[in-house]
C-alpha positions, 0 to 999 in steps of 0.5 A: 349573484352580485355582492352576495356571490363575491362575499361567498367566492372570497370566503370559499377561496379563503377557506380553501387556502386555509385548509393547507396554509395557516390562517394568517397566510391565507389572510394576507394572500387573499387580502388585496383580492378581497378589497379590490372586489369589494371596491368593483362590486359596490358602486354606492359611492364612498359610504357603500364602499366603505361598508362593502370594504368593512363587510369583506374584511370581516368575511376574510377574518371569519373564513381564515380562522375556520379550518376545521376540514383538514389536519394541516390547516391549524396547529391544534389540529395537528396535535390532536391527529396523532394523540386521538388516533384520527385519521385524515377523513375524520376531519373531513367527515366532521369538519366540512359540514361544521365549515359549511354551516359556518360559512352560511351563518357568517355570510348571513351575519356580515351581509345583514349588519349595519355599519356601526355594528361592524365598526363596534365588533372590529374596534372591540376585537382590536 
């Protein structure tokens, strides 16, 4: 599936980790794997690899910060679990479809953006 498949695999693996770990832990654990995958899957020279690495980092940030499917992945999910009388299946029922669509739109967004726009977004976020 090429580079899009690598982006999807990193997004999905980070999403699975962020279901049981904090978003920071998931990002730290997947960072080296994601960078190595980006460098190995892009053979377009230095400029192409730079764009692939930026796209991969952006994908990693988006996937690590989206934990909607479980109550364990994020602190506020744990806070509302008892107060709202939610059960674990409520998070799966409403969170997994939202996670799926966020994955689709995030990968489209990241893959089709130009390098200057990614640099601008990363600079403004810092």
